[in-house]
C-alpha positions in Angstrom: 12.6 -10.8 1.7 11.7 -13.0 4.7 13.0 -16.6 4.8 10.3 -19.0 3.5 8.4 -16.6 1.3 8.6 -15.7 -2.3 6.4 -12.6 -2.4 5.8 -9.9 0.3 2.3 -8.4 0.6 1.2 -5.4 2.6 -2.4 -4.7 3.8 -3.2 -1.0 3.2 -7.0 -1.2 3.8 -6.8 0.5 7.2 -5.3 3.6 5.5 -6.0 3.5 1.8 -9.4 1.8 2.3 -10.7 3.8 5.2 -9.5 7.3 4.1 -12.4 7.5 1.7 -15.0 6.2 4.1 -17.1 8.8 5.9 -18.3 6.4 8.6 -15.8 6.3 11.5 -14.4 2.8 12.0 -14.2 2.4 15.8 -10.7 2.3 17.2 -11.3 -0.9 19.0 -12.5 -2.5 15.8 -9.5 -1.2 13.9 -7.3 -2.9 16.4 -9.3 -6.1 16.2 -8.9 -6.0 12.4 -5.1 -5.5 12.7 -4.7 -8.4 15.2 -6.9 -10.8 13.2 -5.1 -10.1 10.0 -1.7 -10.4 11.6 -2.7 -13.8 13.0 -3.3 -14.9 9.4 0.4 -14.2 8.7 0.1 -10.8 7.2 3.7 -9.4 7.5 3.0 -5.7 7.2 0.0 -3.5 7.7 -0.3 0.2 6.9 -2.5 1.1 9.9 -3.2 4.8 9.4 -2.2 8.2 7.9 -0.7 11.1 9.8 -2.7 13.9 8.3 -4.6 16.7 10.1 -7.7 15.2 11.8 -9.8 18.0 10.4 -9.0 16.8 6.9 -9.6 13.1 7.4 -11.3 12.5 10.8 -10.9 8.7 10.2 -7.4 9.0 11.5 -7.9 11.1 14.7 -6.8 7.9 16.6 -3.6 7.4 14.6 -1.3 7.4 17.7 -3.5 5.0 19.6 -3.7 2.6 16.6 0.0 2.6 16.0 0.7 1.9 19.7 -1.7 -1.1 19.7 -0.2 -2.5 16.4 3.3 -2.2 17.7 2.4 -4.7 20.5 1.8 -7.4 17.9 4.7 -9.8 17.5 6.3 -10.2 14.1 4.2 -7.5 12.5 5.8 -4.6 10.6 3.7 -1.5 11.3 3.7 1.2 8.7 1.8 4.5 8.3 1.5 7.1 5.6 2.5 10.8 5.7 2.1 13.5 3.1 4.6 15.9 4.6 7.3 16.6 7.2 4.8 17.7 9.9 3.0 14.3 9.7 6.4 12.5 9.7 7.5 14.2 12.9 4.3 13.0 14.6 4.8 9.5 13.3 8.4 9.3 14.4 7.3 10.0 18.0 5.2 6.8 17.9 8.1 4.5 16.9 6.4 3.2 13.8 8.5 0.7 11.9 8.0 2.2 8.5 6.8 5.5 7.1 5.4 5.8 3.6 5.5 9.1 1.8 3.4 9.8 -1.3 4.1 12.0 -4.4 2.3 11.9 -7.7 4.3 11.8 -11.0 1.5 13.9 -12.5 2.0 17.5 -11.5 -1.7 18.2 -11.6 -2.5 15.2 -9.4 0.2 16.2 -6.9 -1.2 19.7 -6.7 -4.7 18.3 -6.1 -3.7 15.6 -3.7 -1.0 17.3 -1.5 -1.2 20.9 -2.8 2.4 21.4 -4.0 4.7 20.7 -6.9 6.6 17.5 -7.4 9.8 19.5 -6.9 8.5 20.7 -3.5 7.5 17.1 -2.6 11.0 15.9 -3.3 12.6 18.6 -1.1 10.1 17.9 1.7 11.1 14.2 1.6 14.8 15.2 1.9 13.8 17.0 5.1 12.0 13.9 6.3 15.1 11.8 5.8 17.2 14.4 7.7 14.7 14.5 10.5 14.6 10.7 10.7 18.4 10.5 10.9 18.4 13.0 13.8 15.6 11.5 15.7 16.7 8.9 18.3 13.4 7.1 18.4 13.2 6.9 14.6 16.7 5.8 13.8 15.5 2.4 12.5 12.4 3.7 10.8 12.4 2.7 7.1 11.1 5.3 4.6 9.1 4.3 1.6 7.9 6.5 -1.3 4.8 5.8 -3.3 4.9 7.2 -6.8 1.2 7.8 -7.6 -0.2 8.0 -11.1 2.9 6.3 -12.5 1.0 5.1 -15.6 -1.7 7.6 -16.0 -3.7 10.4 -14.4 -7.4 11.2 -14.5 -6.5 14.9 -14.8 -3.7 14.8 -17.3 -4.2 11.5 -19.0 -1.2 9.4 -20.0 2.0 9.8 -18.0 5.4 9.6 -19.7 7.3 6.5 -18.4 10.5 8.6 -18.5 8.9 11.1 -16.0 8.3 8.2 -13.6 11.8 7.0 -14.0 13.3 10.4 -13.3 11.2 10.9 -10.2 12.1 7.4 -8.9 15.7 8.3 -9.4 15.3 11.5 -7.4 13.7 9.7 -4.5 16.3 6.9 -4.6 19.0 9.4 -4.4 17.3 11.3 -1.6 17.4 8.2 0.6 14.2 6.1 0.0 14.4 2.6 1.3 11.5 1.5 -0.9 9.9 2.7 -4.1 6.2 1.7 -4.7 5.1 2.3 -8.2 1.4 3.0 -8.2 -1.4 2.8 -10.7 -3.5 5.1 -8.6 -6.4 5.6 -11.0 -6.3 2.2 -12.8 -4.9 3.3 -16.2 -2.2 0.7 -16.7 -2.3 -2.4 -18.8 0.0 -5.5 -18.4 2.2 -4.5 -21.3 2.9 -1.1 -19.9 3.3 -2.5 -16.4 6.0 -5.0 -17.4 7.8 -2.4 -19.6 8.1 0.3 -16.9 8.7 -2.0 -13.9 11.4 -3.8 -15.8 13.2 -0.5 -16.2 12.7 0.4 -12.5 14.0 -2.9 -11.3 17.0 -2.7 -13.6 17.9 0.9 -12.7 17.1 1.0 -8.9 16.4 -2.6 -7.7 19.9 -3.1 -6.3 19.7 -0.1 -4.0 16.1 0.0 -2.8 13.1 -2.4 -2.5 10.7 -2.1 -5.4 6.9 -2.6 -4.8 3.8 -2.2 -6.9 0.4 -0.8 -6.0 -2.5 -1.4 -8.3 -6.2 -0.4 -8.4 -8.8 -2.5 -10.2 -10.6 0.4 -11.7 -10.8 -1.2 -15.2 -10.5 -4.8 -14.1 -6.8 -5.3 -14.9 -5.4 -5.2 -11.4 -4.4 -8.9 -11.0 -3.3 -9.1 -14.7 -1.0 -6.2 -13.9 0.3 -8.1 -10.8 1.2 -11.0 -13.0 3.0 -8.7 -15.5 4.9 -7.2 -12.7 6.0 -10.6 -11.4 7.5 -11.1 -14.9 9.4 -7.9 -14.3 10.7 -9.4 -11.1 8.7 -7.3 -8.6 7.8 -9.3 -5.5 6.2 -6.7 -3.2 2.5 -5.7 -3.4 -0.1 -3.5 -1.7 -3.7 -4.6 -1.5 -6.8 -4.2 0.6 -8.9 -6.9 2.2 -12.2 -7.0 0.2 -10.9 -4.4 -2.2 -11.9 -1.6 0.2 -11.0 1.9 -0.9 -10.2 3.9 -4.0 -8.9 7.3 -5.2 -11.1 10.4 -5.0 -9.7 11.5 -8.4 -10.8 8.3 -10.2 -14.5 8.5 -10.7 -16.4 5.2 -10.4 -13.3 3.4 -9.3 -13.9 0.1 -7.5 -10.9 0.5 -5.3 -7.6 -1.3 -4.7 -6.9 -4.8 -5.8 -8.5 -7.4 -3.4 -6.0 -8.8 -1.0 -7.8 -12.2 -0.8 -7.8 -12.6 -4.6 -4.2 -11.5 -4.7 -3.2 -14.2 -2.2 -5.1 -16.8 -4.3 -3.3 -15.7 -7.4 0.1 -15.9 -5.9 -0.4 -19.1 -3.9 -2.0 -20.7 -7.0 1.1 -19.9 -8.9 3.2 -21.7 -6.3 4.5 -18.5 -4.7 4.6 -18.5 -0.9 3.2 -15.4 0.8 3.1 -16.7 4.4 -0.6 -15.7 4.6 -3.3 -18.3 5.4 -6.0 -17.5 2.8 -8.9 -19.3 4.6 -8.2 -17.5 7.8 -7.9 -14.2 5.9 -11.4 -14.6 4.4 -12.9 -14.7 7.9 -11.4 -11.3 8.7 -13.7 -9.7 6.1 -16.5 -10.0 8.7 -14.9 -7.3 10.9 -15.1 -4.9 8.0 -18.7 -5.9 7.1 -20.1 -5.4 10.5 -18.5 -2.0 10.9 -19.2 -0.7 7.4 -22.5 -2.4 6.4 -23.1 0.1 3.6 -19.7 -0.3 1.9 -19.4 -2.8 -0.9 -16.7 -5.5 -0.4 -15.2 -7.1 -3.5 -13.5 -10.4 -4.2 -14.2 -13.4 -6.3 -12.4 -15.9 -4.0 -14.7 -14.9 -1.1 -17.7 -15.4 -3.3 -16.8 -18.6 -5.1 -14.5 -20.3 -2.6 -11.5 -22.5 -3.4 -11.5 -24.7 -6.4 -11.6 -28.4 -5.7 -8.2 -29.7 -4.8 -6.7 -26.2 -4.3 -3.9 -26.2 -1.7 -2.2 -23.1 -0.4 1.5 -23.3 0.3 1.1 -21.0 3.3 -0.8 -22.2 6.3 -0.6 -20.5 9.7 -0.8 -22.9 12.7 
């Protein structure tokens, strides 16, 4: 945790948001988005995914985007990879952090990355070995996102014990961070607090614990508050709530970064992100994706009278 903040937030819109958008977001505009959000005090941005361009053309410019982001002072630049091949490409760029994804649900993992969870764990072990042997990647941190941790649109409810077991396997394999993800918006606050309390107690001393929520059924921010009570202080979100999971029909996408900052700052928790400056960055998304709906109640209603954020960026 950085000095002077209580909660760490990570913008994942450039990856999780754009991966489901068919319109190509121009590279120069992606860079403008990253620079503008970093200027608001955003500490970490997941800028792309290292996947085959033929599968997701949105990330054909991944190397260019990482290079530009790495020039921004005080910004932690992260990217996603689904496999070792993507990780090796990412290591060559010098990215600060690489996020790997595996679903707790076997069916979802087969649909998303086309292999079993056992195979995903073994591939992650190879990524750790490759990182440790790669001179340029020696300081690259490795995060693991455990998707469908509370439920799956293919299998339904997911056993919390299954999530705990998989978390343990990745912690043992060398993960620096575990992000517990409600990928399809099945979780409720009671379930969130119960599971994350277990994760923090079991693994919190060895790895960073983060949470990733979708607002599919309107409980995203309520789940954030429940996870705060479980002593989780790292969160993913997307500006304007951009994005969603292709296996969650009618999903509205990720929790809204601007509303998340309002919640946290309103609770007296310092994020280091200037909310008013952040709202202005939404315009970059709007002008490049005019047909994509952006969400967020703070952007619509504005600040309540007398509201003061604890985080202001000069």
